[in-house]
N, C-alpha and C positions, 0 to 999 in steps of 0.2 A: 833270589828274586825279591823285589820290594813288596812290603806289606801295605796294602791300600785300605786297611780297616779304618784308620782315622779319617781318610779322605771320604770313604763311603758314609761314615757316621756324620761328618760335617755336611755332606751333600744331602743326606736324608733329613737332617735338621733344617737346612735351608728350604728344602721342598716342603716340609711339614709347616714351617713358619709361613711360607707363601700361601699354602692352602688355607691356613687360619686367617691370614689377611684377606684372602678372596672371600671367605665365608662372611666376613664382616662388611663386605660391600653389598649393598642392597640391590637386588634385582626387582622384578615386578611383585614379588611376594615378601611379606615380612616374616623373617625367620628368627628364632631365639638366638642364633649365632651372631646376629647383628649387635647384641648387647654384651658379647663376651669380653670386650675390652674395657667395659665400664667398671670402675672401682667405687665402692660405697664406704663412707665413713661409718664404721660400726664399732661401738664400744672402744673408741680411741685408736683404731687402726683401719687402714684401707683394705677391704676384702673384695673379691670378685662379686658382682651382682648376684650370680647364681648361688652364692653361699648365704645370702640373706633372704632369698625368696624364690619361689617357683616361677619359671617363665613359660608361658604358653601362648600359642597363636590363637586369637579369638576368631579371626577371619584373615583374608589375604593381605590386609593392610593394617591389622591391629594386633599388638602384643599386649599381654597382661602380665604384670609382675605382682604376684601375691606374696606379700611379706609374711615371713614366719613369725615375726615379732611386730605387731601393729605400731609399736613405737618407732619403728624404722622407716615407715612410709615416707615421712618428710625427707629423710636422708636419701632414700631411693629416688624420690622426685627431684631433689637437688642434683644428684649425681647424673641422672639421665638428661636433665636440662643442660648441665655443664658439658655433656658429651657432644652437644651440638649435632644431633642426628638429622635436623631438619624436619622433626616430627612434632605434632602437638601432644601435650602431656596433660592428662587429667587424673585427679585423685578421687577415689570414693572409699566406702567402708571396706571394700575387699582388697584394695591395693592401688596400683598405678596402671593406668591404661595409656599406651603409646600408640598413636595413630599416625601412620605414614601417608603422605599425599601421593597421588599418582605421579609417576616419573614423567617429567617433561623431556622433550628432545634435548634441551640444553643440559638438563641434569644427567641424562643418559651419556651425553658427550663428556661431561665432567667425570663421571664414574668410569668411563672407558679410559680416560687419561690417567685416572687414579690407578686403574688396573695395570696400565703400562708402567707407571711409576713404581708400583710395588714389584712388577716383574724385573725392572732394572735393579732394584734393591736386592732381589733374590739372585740375579746374575752376578752382582758384585760380591755377594757372599760366596758364590760358586768360584769366582775368579780368585778370591782370597784363599780359599781352601786349595785350589789347584796350585797357586803360587807356593804355598807352604809345602805342599807335597813335592813339587819340583825342586825346591830348595833341599828337602830331605833326601831326594834321589841324588842330587849333585853332591851333597855332603857324604853320602855313602860311597859314591864313586871316588871322591877325593880321599876318603879314609881306606880305600882299596877293598871295600866290602862288596862293591859291584864292579864288573868290568865295563868298558865303554859300550860294548854291544848290549849288555844287560841294562845299562842306563837308558839307551835309546829304545830298547824293548819296553822298559818300564814307562818311559815317556809316552809311547804309543798306547799302552794300556790305560794310562792315566787320561789321555786325551779322549779315548773311547768312552770311558766312564763319565767324564765331564760332558761330552757331547750328548750322551743318553739323557743325562739329567737336564741339560739345557733344552733338549727337545721336549721332555716331559713338561717343563715349566712353560714353554711356548704353547703346548697343547692346552694346558690349564688356562692360560690367558685367553686363548681363542675361544674356549668353551664359555668363559665368563663374559667375554664381549658379545658372544651370540645370545647369551641369556639377557644381557642388558639391552640389546636391540630388539628382542622379541616383545 
């Protein structure tokens, strides 16, 4: 029988990446995960924002980044503004405050489209993993490691695994779209 370990790992990776991408899409509340993709210039290298300061939610629409080294505040402010989050940024003695505006219906629609775009990227990763696995199954059959019946049985198993992951991705997208419309 064919070993699906590498397929399952690739699919788990694609699903986790999609979850991370969805966390970065803002719904009605400002969450620290919105800043996960931001990299800050710190002592000559780019590091994730959460490694140069603490990120907390002050209220539903405001995040605060408290720099551990107050000399980094300007670099944090620059990195956040370059991330183009559509938020206003202010600096004070405690760090950087990021205020997000209310979501307009137009912005909600844009974010829904972005969610769908990220879903399609995740599905592409799933298709690539499926194709690689199918090639491996065919190669094993060609090398007489699998019989023709085993090949088709492995293909059915592979398709079931892929369908389960695609269904999970679709559910994640629907959940995010509902959050965006709320």
